C-alpha positions as CSV (number, residue, x, y, z in Angstrom):
1,X,34.4,26.6,-177.6
2,X,35.8,23.3,-176.5
3,X,39.3,22.3,-177.3
4,X,41.2,19.0,-177.0
5,X,44.6,19.9,-175.7
6,X,47.2,17.3,-175.3
7,X,48.2,17.0,-171.6
8,X,51.9,18.0,-170.7
9,X,52.6,14.4,-169.8
10,X,50.5,11.1,-168.2
11,X,49.9,9.8,-164.9
12,X,52.4,7.0,-165.4
13,X,55.2,9.3,-165.9
14,X,54.3,11.9,-163.0
15,X,57.5,10.5,-161.0
16,X,59.9,10.3,-163.5
17,X,59.2,13.5,-164.7
18,X,59.2,14.9,-161.2
19,X,62.7,14.0,-161.1
20,X,64.0,15.0,-164.2
21,X,62.9,18.8,-163.3
22,X,64.7,18.2,-160.0
23,X,67.7,17.7,-162.1
24,X,66.9,21.0,-163.9
25,X,66.7,22.8,-160.7
26,X,70.2,21.4,-159.0
27,X,72.3,22.3,-162.5
28,X,70.3,25.8,-162.9
29,X,71.2,26.6,-159.4
30,X,75.0,25.3,-160.1
31,X,75.5,27.6,-163.2
32,X,73.9,30.7,-162.1
33,X,76.3,30.0,-158.6
34,X,79.4,30.1,-161.3
35,X,78.5,33.5,-162.3
36,X,78.9,34.7,-158.8
37,X,81.9,32.8,-158.3
38,X,83.6,35.0,-161.5
39,X,83.3,38.1,-158.9
40,X,84.7,36.6,-156.1
41,X,87.3,35.2,-157.6
42,X,88.0,38.6,-159.1
43,X,88.5,39.8,-155.4
44,X,90.0,36.8,-153.5
45,X,92.3,35.5,-155.9
46,X,93.7,39.0,-157.6
47,X,92.6,38.5,-161.0
48,X,90.8,40.6,-164.0
49,X,87.3,40.3,-165.6
50,X,89.1,38.7,-168.7
51,X,91.0,36.1,-166.5
52,X,88.2,35.3,-164.2
53,X,85.8,34.7,-167.6
54,X,88.2,31.6,-167.5
55,X,85.6,30.4,-165.8
56,X,82.9,30.6,-168.3
57,X,85.7,29.2,-170.6
58,X,86.0,25.7,-168.3
59,X,82.5,25.4,-168.0
60,X,81.4,25.9,-171.2
61,X,84.3,24.4,-173.2
62,X,83.0,21.3,-170.8
63,X,79.6,21.3,-172.5
64,X,81.3,21.1,-176.3
65,X,83.6,18.6,-175.5
66,X,81.0,16.0,-173.5
67,X,78.0,16.7,-175.2
68,X,79.2,14.3,-178.1
69,X,80.4,11.7,-176.2
70,X,77.2,11.7,-174.1
71,X,75.4,11.6,-177.2
72,X,77.2,8.3,-178.1
73,X,76.7,6.7,-174.4
74,X,73.6,7.4,-174.0
75,X,72.8,5.9,-177.5
76,X,74.3,2.9,-176.4
77,X,73.4,2.3,-172.8
78,X,70.0,4.0,-172.4
79,X,68.2,7.2,-170.4
80,X,69.4,5.6,-167.2
81,X,72.4,5.1,-167.3
82,X,73.2,8.0,-168.7
83,X,71.5,9.9,-166.1
84,X,73.4,8.3,-163.4
85,X,76.9,8.7,-164.9
86,X,75.9,12.2,-165.6
87,X,75.1,12.6,-161.8
88,X,78.6,11.1,-161.0
89,X,80.5,13.6,-163.0
90,X,78.5,16.4,-161.1
91,X,79.0,15.1,-157.8
92,X,82.6,14.3,-158.6
93,X,83.5,18.1,-160.0
94,X,81.8,19.3,-156.7
95,X,83.7,17.5,-154.3
96,X,86.9,18.8,-156.1
97,X,86.3,21.5,-154.4
98,X,88.1,20.6,-151.6
99,X,91.8,19.8,-153.1
100,X,91.0,23.3,-154.8
101,X,90.2,25.4,-151.7
102,X,93.1,24.2,-150.0
103,X,95.1,25.0,-152.7
104,X,94.2,28.0,-153.1
105,X,94.6,27.6,-156.8
106,X,92.4,29.2,-159.4
107,X,93.8,27.0,-162.1
108,X,92.2,23.5,-159.7
109,X,89.4,25.6,-159.6
110,X,88.7,25.7,-163.2
111,X,89.8,21.8,-163.5
112,X,87.0,21.1,-160.6
113,X,84.5,23.3,-162.5
114,X,85.4,21.1,-165.9
115,X,84.2,18.1,-164.2
116,X,81.3,19.4,-162.4
117,X,80.1,20.8,-165.8
118,X,81.2,17.8,-167.8
119,X,78.2,16.3,-165.5
120,X,75.8,19.2,-166.2
121,X,76.9,18.5,-170.2
122,X,76.0,14.8,-170.0
123,X,72.9,15.3,-167.9
124,X,71.5,18.1,-170.2
125,X,72.1,16.0,-173.4
126,X,69.7,13.3,-171.9
127,X,67.7,15.2,-170.1
128,X,65.8,17.5,-173.0
129,X,65.2,14.4,-175.3
130,X,64.0,12.3,-172.4
131,X,61.5,15.1,-171.6
132,X,60.6,15.6,-175.1
133,X,59.6,11.8,-174.8
134,X,57.3,11.8,-172.0
135,X,54.2,13.0,-174.1
136,X,52.9,13.7,-177.7
137,X,55.5,15.5,-179.7
138,X,53.1,18.4,-180.4
139,X,53.1,19.5,-176.2
140,X,57.3,18.7,-176.4
141,X,58.0,22.7,-176.4
142,X,55.7,23.3,-173.4
143,X,56.9,20.2,-171.8
144,X,60.7,21.2,-171.8
145,X,59.7,25.0,-171.1
146,X,57.9,24.0,-167.9
147,X,60.8,21.5,-167.0
148,X,63.3,24.7,-167.9
149,X,61.0,26.7,-165.6
150,X,62.7,24.7,-162.7
151,X,65.8,25.2,-163.8
152,X,65.0,28.9,-163.6
153,X,64.1,28.6,-160.1
154,X,67.8,26.9,-159.1
155,X,69.1,29.9,-160.8
156,X,67.6,32.0,-158.6
157,X,68.7,30.3,-155.7
158,X,72.5,30.3,-157.2
159,X,73.2,33.8,-157.2
160,X,71.6,34.5,-154.0
161,X,73.3,31.6,-151.9
162,X,76.3,33.1,-153.5
163,X,76.2,36.6,-152.5
164,X,75.6,35.6,-149.2
165,X,78.0,33.6,-148.2
166,X,80.5,34.5,-150.9
167,X,80.7,37.8,-151.8
168,X,81.0,39.2,-147.9
169,X,84.3,38.5,-148.6
170,X,85.0,41.5,-150.3
171,X,83.5,43.1,-147.6
172,X,85.9,41.7,-145.1
173,X,83.7,39.3,-143.2
174,X,85.1,35.8,-144.5
175,X,89.2,35.8,-145.3
176,X,89.8,32.4,-147.0
177,X,87.6,29.9,-149.0
178,X,86.4,27.8,-146.3
179,X,82.7,28.9,-147.8
180,X,83.5,28.1,-151.1
181,X,84.5,24.5,-150.3
182,X,81.6,24.1,-148.1
183,X,79.0,25.2,-150.5
184,X,80.0,22.8,-153.0
185,X,80.7,19.8,-150.4
186,X,76.6,20.8,-149.8
187,X,75.8,20.6,-153.3
188,X,77.9,17.2,-153.8
189,X,76.4,15.9,-151.3
190,X,72.7,16.4,-152.6
191,X,73.8,15.2,-156.1
192,X,74.9,11.7,-154.7
193,X,71.3,11.5,-153.0
194,X,69.7,12.0,-156.0
195,X,71.8,9.5,-157.8
196,X,71.0,6.9,-154.9
197,X,67.3,7.9,-155.0
198,X,67.1,7.1,-159.0
199,X,69.4,4.3,-159.0
200,X,66.9,2.6,-156.5
201,X,63.5,3.9,-157.5
202,X,61.4,1.8,-159.7
203,X,60.1,5.0,-161.5
204,X,64.0,5.4,-163.3
205,X,62.8,2.2,-165.5
206,X,58.9,3.4,-166.3
207,X,59.1,2.4,-169.8
208,X,58.0,5.7,-172.3
209,X,55.3,4.8,-174.7
210,X,55.8,3.4,-178.2
211,X,54.2,6.3,-179.6
212,X,55.9,8.6,-177.7
213,X,59.2,7.2,-178.8
214,X,58.3,7.0,-182.7
215,X,57.3,10.6,-182.5
216,X,60.3,11.4,-180.5
217,X,62.8,8.8,-182.2
218,X,63.7,7.4,-178.9
219,X,64.6,3.7,-179.9
220,X,66.7,0.7,-179.0
221,X,68.8,1.6,-176.3
222,X,67.6,4.4,-175.7
223,X,64.4,3.7,-174.1
224,X,64.7,4.5,-170.2
225,X,64.0,0.9,-168.9
226,X,67.9,0.6,-168.4
227,X,66.6,-3.3,-170.4
228,X,68.2,-3.5,-174.2
229,X,65.1,-3.4,-176.8
230,X,65.2,-4.5,-180.2
231,X,67.5,-1.7,-182.4
232,X,67.1,-0.5,-185.8
233,X,70.3,1.2,-187.8
234,X,70.2,4.4,-187.0
235,X,70.7,6.8,-190.7
236,X,74.0,8.4,-191.6
237,X,75.0,11.5,-190.0
238,X,74.5,12.8,-193.7
239,X,70.8,12.9,-193.6
240,X,70.9,14.8,-190.0
241,X,72.7,17.4,-192.0
242,X,70.2,18.0,-194.6
243,X,67.9,19.3,-191.9
244,X,68.3,23.2,-192.4
245,X,66.2,24.0,-188.9
246,X,68.7,21.2,-187.4
247,X,71.5,23.3,-188.3
248,X,70.6,26.6,-187.9
249,X,69.1,25.5,-184.0
250,X,73.0,24.5,-183.7
251,X,74.0,27.9,-184.8
252,X,71.2,29.9,-182.8
253,X,72.3,27.9,-179.6
254,X,75.8,28.8,-180.0
255,X,75.0,32.9,-180.0
256,X,71.6,32.1,-177.3
257,X,74.5,30.8,-175.0
258,X,77.3,33.6,-175.7
259,X,75.0,36.0,-174.8
260,X,73.6,34.1,-171.5
261,X,77.0,33.2,-170.4
262,X,78.5,37.3,-171.2
263,X,75.5,38.8,-170.1
264,X,75.6,36.7,-166.5
265,X,79.4,37.0,-166.0
266,X,79.4,40.6,-165.7
267,X,75.7,41.5,-164.3
268,X,77.5,42.0,-160.6
269,X,80.4,44.2,-161.9
270,X,77.8,45.9,-163.9
271,X,76.2,46.4,-161.0
272,X,79.2,47.9,-158.9
273,X,80.8,49.7,-161.7
274,X,77.4,51.8,-163.1
275,X,74.9,51.7,-160.2
276,X,77.4,51.8,-157.2
277,X,76.1,49.1,-155.5
278,X,78.3,46.4,-153.2
279,X,79.1,43.4,-154.9
280,X,77.1,41.4,-152.3
281,X,74.1,43.9,-153.5
282,X,74.5,43.4,-156.8
283,X,74.3,39.7,-156.4
284,X,71.1,40.2,-155.4
285,X,69.8,42.0,-157.6
286,X,70.9,39.2,-160.1
287,X,69.3,36.8,-158.3
288,X,65.9,39.0,-158.8
289,X,66.8,38.9,-162.6
290,X,67.1,35.0,-162.5
291,X,63.5,35.2,-160.8
292,X,62.4,37.3,-164.0
293,X,63.7,34.7,-166.1
294,X,61.7,32.0,-164.5
295,X,58.4,34.3,-164.6
296,X,59.4,34.4,-168.5
297,X,59.3,30.8,-168.5
298,X,56.3,30.4,-167.0
299,X,54.5,32.8,-169.3
300,X,56.2,31.7,-171.9
301,X,54.7,27.8,-171.6
302,X,51.4,29.3,-171.2
303,X,51.7,31.6,-174.3
304,X,53.0,29.0,-176.2
305,X,49.6,27.5,-176.3
306,X,47.9,30.5,-178.4
307,X,51.2,31.8,-180.0
308,X,53.5,29.7,-182.2
309,X,56.9,28.9,-180.3
310,X,59.1,30.4,-183.4
311,X,57.0,33.2,-183.4
312,X,57.1,34.3,-179.5
313,X,61.2,33.3,-180.0
314,X,61.8,36.1,-182.9
315,X,59.5,38.3,-180.0
316,X,61.7,38.0,-177.4
317,X,64.8,38.3,-179.6
318,X,63.8,41.4,-180.6
319,X,62.7,42.2,-177.3
320,X,66.4,41.7,-175.9
321,X,67.6,43.6,-178.6
322,X,66.2,47.0,-177.4
323,X,67.3,46.1,-173.8
324,X,71.2,45.7,-174.6
325,X,70.9,49.3,-176.2
326,X,69.5,51.0,-173.4
327,X,71.8,49.1,-171.2
328,X,74.8,50.0,-173.3
329,X,73.8,53.4,-172.1
330,X,74.6,53.6,-168.6
331,X,71.6,55.5,-167.8
332,X,71.2,54.9,-164.2
333,X,68.4,52.8,-163.0
334,X,66.9,52.7,-166.3
335,X,70.0,51.2,-167.9
336,X,69.7,48.6,-165.4
337,X,65.9,48.0,-165.0
338,X,66.5,46.8,-168.8
339,X,69.7,44.6,-167.9
340,X,67.3,42.6,-165.1
341,X,64.5,42.2,-168.3
342,X,67.5,41.1,-170.2
343,X,66.8,37.5,-168.5
344,X,62.6,37.9,-168.5
345,X,63.2,37.7,-172.8
346,X,66.0,35.5,-172.8
347,X,64.0,32.9,-170.6
348,X,62.2,30.9,-173.3
349,X,65.2,30.9,-175.6
350,X,67.4,27.8,-174.7
351,X,64.1,25.1,-174.1
352,X,62.8,27.0,-177.6
353,X,65.6,26.8,-179.6
354,X,66.3,23.1,-178.3
355,X,62.8,21.8,-178.9
356,X,62.1,23.3,-182.1
357,X,65.7,21.7,-183.6
358,X,65.0,18.3,-182.5
359,X,61.6,18.5,-184.0
360,X,61.1,15.5,-186.8
361,X,64.1,14.3,-186.8
362,X,63.0,10.9,-185.7
363,X,65.7,8.1,-184.9
364,X,68.2,11.2,-185.3
365,X,66.6,12.9,-181.9
366,X,69.5,12.0,-179.8
367,X,72.6,12.5,-182.0
368,X,70.8,15.9,-182.6
369,X,70.6,17.0,-178.9
370,X,74.4,16.0,-178.5
371,X,75.1,18.6,-181.3
372,X,72.8,21.4,-180.0
373,X,74.0,21.1,-177.0
374,X,77.7,21.8,-178.2
375,X,76.2,25.1,-179.1
376,X,77.4,25.8,-175.5
377,X,80.7,26.5,-177.3
378,X,79.5,29.9,-177.4
379,X,79.4,30.3,-173.9
380,X,83.3,29.6,-174.0
381,X,84.5,31.7,-176.6
382,X,82.4,35.0,-175.4
383,X,82.8,35.8,-172.0
384,X,86.4,36.6,-172.5
385,X,85.5,38.8,-175.5
386,X,83.0,40.7,-173.5
387,X,86.1,40.7,-170.9
388,X,88.3,42.5,-173.1
389,X,85.5,45.2,-173.0
390,X,84.5,45.1,-169.8
391,X,87.8,45.7,-168.3
392,X,87.4,49.6,-169.8
393,X,83.9,50.1,-170.5
394,X,81.4,47.4,-168.8
395,X,78.7,49.3,-170.2
396,X,79.8,49.0,-173.8
397,X,80.7,45.3,-173.9
398,X,76.6,45.4,-173.8
399,X,76.7,46.1,-177.4
400,X,77.9,42.8,-178.4
401,X,75.2,40.4,-177.4
402,X,72.7,42.1,-180.1
403,X,74.6,40.0,-182.8
404,X,73.2,36.9,-180.8
405,X,69.8,38.1,-180.4
406,X,70.1,39.1,-184.4
407,X,70.8,35.6,-184.9
408,X,68.3,34.1,-183.0
409,X,65.4,36.4,-184.1
410,X,66.1,35.4,-187.8
411,X,66.3,31.7,-186.7
412,X,62.5,32.2,-185.3
413,X,61.2,34.5,-188.1
414,X,63.2,31.7,-190.8
415,X,61.8,28.3,-189.2
416,X,58.9,27.5,-191.4
417,X,60.6,27.4,-194.6
418,X,63.8,25.9,-192.5
419,X,62.1,22.9,-191.6
420,X,60.9,21.0,-194.9
421,X,58.6,18.6,-192.3
422,X,55.9,21.8,-191.9
423,X,52.9,21.7,-193.4
424,X,52.9,25.2,-196.0
425,X,49.9,26.2,-194.4
426,X,51.9,26.5,-191.0
């Protein structure tokens, strides 16, 4: 039986979609590289696990503080300017690693990471609704999951690169922070080049079709042409707060990022302390776990053609509750394989929660995107809590993410009731 499936995106958006996907790739690489820095700084700067988790506080704290201003900026100046501003901050933060490494100051590194993460937060705020607008709303889940799959590919390279170049320091092969400096200067140069390409390429001026704009609420200044169009007044914030599926999406994203940040921050420590790997080899396993995340995202994108996204979300959340229980037992390879599999089941959660939260919000879509990105606050507050437990019991710390996955499971199960725009038959 033939079915008329809507395309992922149209030909006129191919180059723009490809560029936005490359941004997902780069911030995936930078985000997972931070988790290698967490372990590297413990050894190089002689700090505890709980103190090293301030890296996550600086990173996800930046997401929390910058997301709303970035959304306002996007509304005022449009997608194109917001992308360029995010790339500028991203590159600036990477280049700040030069003085931070020279000073050997953990506080300076935290400041550099904050600036870098501010750029990532700006890009994240704009990229999701931008990608969602590049086609029909009913395929926005697939489009965002597809783009996020390349975020995962970048995430595979982050720990692999970090383990090869940074964690060798713990074997005495590197005696200073010069490699940290070199890595981030390279990242800064790549991001700068991407900014120049976007600034001077015709595809950055491609106009999103009016149908997509109406469906996704991208009106007026938000159009990615950089040219001011006729604007319509946005409804008051109180109208957005009436959308229960959006409110619950913000809460679910808070716990989702909390679970991700905590799991990733202490993955290498778990490999060292329970499996007795070297830090470098534990880092390679971390890279493997991110590869499983990529497989999960591509699999999730395919499965969403046949399974409703909120049902798949709940199923994967339940699977991760089981994985966390097994990890916390510290039962050798059985527990370690469960730790690897957490990322497979985690794979679809961030983009799916994001997409479900943005559905049917009309002209509030951009504003809602900012609030959902602010859910990154979970990544700022959760790792220090896990770190306090991990200082004495690294395996036991993995009981905490179960709270997060219970919340995500509930969001998926209740979504048809939460979203008042859904038809009763769905």
